[in-house]
Steps between C-alpha positions, in 0.01 A plus 500: 500500500776715345378673185722640221382812327526554123786748551703250706416227253618719214829578677560131580425394141738763358778389735452130410483578135826697522670211680378251236604719211845558652552124518387451141681806355816571702571817304184647659674472841787698358253762373345529846840522666621774268166689535542504875855631474389773262213598730729509804733731308222738398374506858847593629539776239148646501383433855128563545475612140550138390165415658303772324320230295461242773675379808817297451321212667231509231746545220719211620203262530325612181462251216292459191465172314390416148299199382337397174177304441318382191127537543229709668424199728860489617496876551191469718675243707802725541264778608358273771849416627618861514165614632575284804803724553305825480618569148268641229548535125624850414562632151475354149818460296497396135852376431404394145521863398798610714778343299584392145572146625228240526373523859142369475379577852279746688576559867387642831667532839368350820589717799371655822320831443469660848783728604557323835502158329758630247713640780491167690576275202467622140540161339375502134473240228502611139276241334487443123247295301556353155276627216433194278215685330734753340542390139816704457677232705290183476329358190177305557669158512769608750243685706283190523792279600618758755157542657457124533840465664426776747155367583642158589746622764451581868730768647370516857385218728143517628619520863690818426198661335271394787732656759527815281124536492478471874772760557345731240156468653591521869808723475715256698592132552579287803877476544530138386292560190694819427825306502347238273372769262842666476667164436260399223509845340884508489509153355253599230742769379815287510659391175331184367703180463271309264663428163406753233369396158794625290318525167199679648720747693704581185180547297390773743852641535507577130204730564619642825732389780245640743222289341720188542571579864125527566345245268780254445510364856247348742571736793566864573793652692647827625688653207674754716493640852600862531661680795485877528814709497564867569771552236442272201793645300741404783349154515531456121871583522563273801326200343698550181823515702407161648486351151125473484365579156239775525255599226607781275348791685292622790133530405293805586582866568860607460738571784490874559539768765127528586262294703465125437166429338308190389719192466843404377580133442777276381591132527768244439449291191290187513710202603531176304345247737499119440164352427383149412368487143288224341599434142242414233603128526406505870859496628630751748791740456641791695483844350503856634243776500538869577181612676601642838702807580579736782341842491552800727312823524522857633166665575422869485207734534169415337410737217156635430337445159643831382843408635484169332416668169810720546711192576375308195557800277862543621567126454360506147708803410815343641431193288435700182833687518496641144847633562641147531756396241417214258770292669326544832168382356672196348657421833167529673346258251779261585378496859163367388660226298759429773784557263819305570854623475695781669395759243130429549530506879703821498251669269211385711665630823577833334144529374354422845737749662399769252129426559548519876677841461219629279235388749689662790541823311124511420410435860739765631341757269132408516413302815452674834821470704343514847228323691342839566457571132367150435240565765403850398479409132290195595733265322555258788304365796568598858344457840451843652516575872480825704827600659431478876799702620489787251596835656183712529522860367131585502468440126204294385578222251389540144321231306756453222724197525813692397446763768433241768817305417722806450390665828538188706133422565499165329751218457488285183609139542546305175283198423710206383422362155377145578427385141672423173586645156395290194795612297748418778340161568509417132857623483602259777311218329657582161853517639465147637340334197687240298371657175266762358224254421232552235217752481287546189394864509290461186235345725279692738583466871255322728329733745626481857445790735449574869125413484578170326760422765259582785249259347766233467605540865149547631601807695553871436840597366585813696635811324832600663445869424170489687668342802768775515244773433281378783788497743612849403148648498425365848819654638419837343152494651632410843769771482251762386276410799793520741592850372144621499483533124208418273739324257854504367525599136 
């Protein structure tokens, strides 16, 4: 009997999901095509340097998806499905606090965690769950109606969950069952065709477009599927040249002359897709909803906790820009309200350009400009290895990391950032919303945190920093042993 491992099952699922999404959202195929052209160009220009953060085979195949669910029970089912693929929940993201718009969700990302699994197929799914208990968004009456609606639906067929449990428990499936699992899983994340209760959807949409997308329908679906690109600025320009409307800016660190770190993301705007709507009188009509979009990402080096604090500080200072003119601040406000008219758009573009220039200037002055400095200052994570072919001059290695790198004893290989940034995720969500929604900040927020999420899933939510730290520490210990050192400091 031919058995299919979790890794092969994950790769097959990711391929099938990409094929399905490309059929449903043709602009996604354009995004993939342009991404490949950009990556080919970077590879020609940079040679081996283009693969510093992963082989071109990995980068070309890499995807992350995003889904949204409504309840802890649905989240537990999602965990079972992705557990079958060798994917575990990593990180807690509170998007309620990451933007001024109403985005009433908390999130985690399901992904592989072992380095070899990530190298083989780093498929990830950013998974958000609605927060009906947060009174800033939902009053008691609406919360009750929403929870009853969510409790009455079934997102995943029992057969899919049974196959998921077998794959999760045994680490593999027979080939025929593996094909069946992949088919059922892809179908579960396709766009639903059942008519949508128009009045109910619009009730939730007044609170939040995200809430309507989650709780206003009887199914879930992939909201976006994201290829990885090596030059996201080039991609943004090429997509714009093709007449595809991109969101206003690239989220994440600025483009600058130093190493790529963390994650930069952008997307084309959500498309108006025809959907069947059921009117209050029971009749059917055709409307359009904007819920799915095409995102693309460029991944950099994972930052340590200290490095992340430096990043957050620079981003906050770039946002504050006390030197900005009043006209700039007015233009920036017009972005939030999606101002119409040439003057508003021009002001918004000027403000965004100024903000990007401020961020770049701050980074050039205050962020380490080389991988060596990121490593020595312990601002980023690396895998360390002894240099096997180093010329021997009789000198014994020291124990300091800077000395070992500078004198050629040790090679530092960057660890790719495999996770997400709450502010960037919220920025993508916000840029694709139909409106700002409603949030009553006079009320206290409901408590959701990593421990709550772990209880809801029924499994530990792993800390991404701990995963990177463990990988780096193990490599330092192995390198110290190979060099005959007690430790590397």
